[in-house]
C-alpha positions in Angstrom: -15.3 -43.8 -1.5 -12.2 -42.3 -3.1 -11.5 -38.6 -2.6 -10.3 -36.3 -5.4 -8.4 -33.1 -5.7 -10.4 -31.7 -8.3 -13.3 -32.9 -10.6 -14.2 -31.1 -13.9 -17.4 -31.7 -15.7 -17.5 -30.6 -19.2 -20.2 -30.7 -21.8 -19.3 -32.2 -25.2 -18.7 -29.9 -28.0 -21.0 -30.5 -30.8 -20.9 -28.7 -34.3 -23.5 -26.0 -35.0 -26.7 -26.7 -36.4 -26.4 -25.0 -39.8 -23.0 -26.5 -40.8 -24.6 -28.9 -43.1 -26.3 -26.0 -45.2 -23.0 -24.0 -45.2 -21.1 -27.2 -46.4 -23.4 -27.6 -49.3 -23.1 -23.9 -50.2 -19.3 -24.0 -50.1 -18.9 -27.6 -51.7 -16.8 -28.7 -48.8 -17.2 -32.0 -47.0 -18.3 -32.9 -43.3 -16.9 -35.8 -41.2 -19.2 -38.3 -39.5 -19.5 -36.1 -36.4 -20.7 -33.2 -38.6 -17.6 -31.1 -38.3 -15.7 -29.7 -41.4 -13.3 -32.0 -43.1 -9.6 -30.7 -44.1 -8.0 -31.7 -47.3 -5.5 -33.8 -45.8 -4.8 -34.0 -42.0 -1.1 -33.9 -42.3 -0.2 -32.3 -45.5 -2.9 -29.4 -45.8 -4.6 -29.2 -42.3 -5.8 -25.7 -42.8 -7.2 -26.1 -46.2 -10.4 -27.5 -47.8 -10.7 -29.5 -50.7 -12.0 -26.4 -52.4 -9.3 -23.8 -53.2 -9.4 -20.6 -51.5 -11.4 -21.7 -48.5 -9.5 -22.2 -45.2 -10.2 -24.0 -41.9 -9.3 -23.1 -38.3 -10.6 -23.6 -34.6 -13.5 -25.9 -33.5 -15.0 -25.9 -36.9 -12.6 -28.7 -37.6 -13.0 -30.5 -34.3 -13.2 -29.8 -30.6 -9.8 -28.2 -29.6 -8.4 -25.8 -27.0 -7.9 -22.2 -27.4 -4.1 -22.1 -28.2 -4.7 -24.8 -31.0 -7.5 -22.6 -32.3 -5.4 -19.3 -32.3 -2.4 -21.0 -33.8 -4.8 -22.4 -36.8 -6.3 -19.0 -37.1 -2.9 -17.5 -37.4 -2.0 -20.0 -40.2 -5.4 -19.8 -41.9 -4.8 -16.1 -42.0 -1.5 -16.5 -43.7 -2.7 -18.7 -46.3 -5.5 -16.4 -47.1 -3.2 -13.4 -47.4 -1.4 -15.2 -50.3 -4.6 -14.7 -52.2 -5.6 -11.2 -50.8 -2.1 -9.6 -51.7 -2.2 -10.8 -55.2 -3.1 -8.2 -57.9 -4.7 -10.7 -59.9 -6.4 -14.0 -59.0 -6.7 -16.7 -61.5 -9.6 -19.2 -61.3 -10.9 -22.0 -63.4 -13.6 -20.5 -65.6 -16.5 -23.0 -65.0 -19.5 -21.6 -67.1 -22.8 -23.2 -67.5 -24.4 -24.0 -70.9 -27.8 -24.5 -72.1 -28.3 -27.5 -74.6 -30.5 -26.1 -77.3 -31.6 -29.6 -78.2 -33.3 -30.1 -74.9 -34.6 -26.6 -74.2 -38.3 -26.0 -75.0 -38.2 -22.5 -73.4 -40.5 -23.9 -70.3 -38.5 -21.6 -67.8 -38.1 -24.2 -65.3 -34.5 -23.9 -65.2 -34.9 -19.9 -64.6 -37.0 -20.5 -61.7 -34.9 -23.2 -60.1 -31.5 -21.6 -60.7 -30.0 -20.4 -57.1 -27.5 -18.1 -58.7 -30.1 -16.3 -61.0 -27.9 -16.9 -64.0 -30.4 -18.0 -66.4 -32.8 -15.7 -68.3 -35.6 -16.3 -71.0 -35.5 -14.1 -74.0 -37.8 -14.0 -77.0 -36.1 -15.0 -80.4 -37.0 -14.7 -83.8 -37.9 -18.3 -84.0 -41.4 -17.6 -82.2 -40.7 -19.2 -79.0 -38.8 -18.4 -75.8 -35.1 -19.6 -75.9 -33.0 -20.1 -72.7 -29.9 -18.1 -72.5 -27.3 -17.7 -69.9 -26.2 -14.4 -68.3 -23.6 -14.7 -65.8 -24.6 -12.3 -63.1 -22.6 -10.7 -60.1 -19.6 -12.8 -61.3 -21.0 -16.1 -60.2 -20.0 -19.0 -62.2 -22.4 -22.1 -61.9 -21.7 -25.7 -62.7 -25.5 -27.1 -62.6 -27.9 -25.4 -64.7 -30.6 -27.8 -64.9 -32.0 -29.2 -61.4 -35.1 -30.7 -62.7 -33.6 -32.9 -65.4 -36.7 -35.2 -65.5 -38.9 -32.3 -66.3 -36.7 -31.4 -69.3 -36.7 -34.9 -70.7 -40.3 -35.3 -70.3 -41.0 -32.2 -72.1 -38.4 -33.0 -74.9 -40.3 -36.4 -75.5 -43.6 -34.8 -75.6 -42.5 -32.5 -78.2 -40.9 -35.1 -80.2 -44.2 -37.1 -80.5 -46.4 -34.0 -81.1 
């Protein structure tokens, strides 16, 4: 049997359980091990593909404290560029309702995670879906149940 001067047993570092949910919320990718994936390993190691979201520490992969602190300083510096600006320009993604497909059933209002859709009474005698952007949230997807909308459109067409 061989002798050793020191033996260190370490448990493996694994990503947090809720990272998948957070990744979906922020629209950022995870790698095959479940850690956050940066925009580019060499060119943008602190950035996500989504602008304005920065990465540091063990959220990216297991690393020591010195590397985590260095990355945190870098991420703080990148974020300060946005925070020190008087105005921030963003792309204006706004959802729109297709009036040809809308039958006023309210499914989109119930399923919208951003609470950006509201049903209103109109002079046409039925409810029309109109968008209200609340709390400065801009959304990309306004209909989650596309099959439901298509089915209603077909039924209305044949009635």
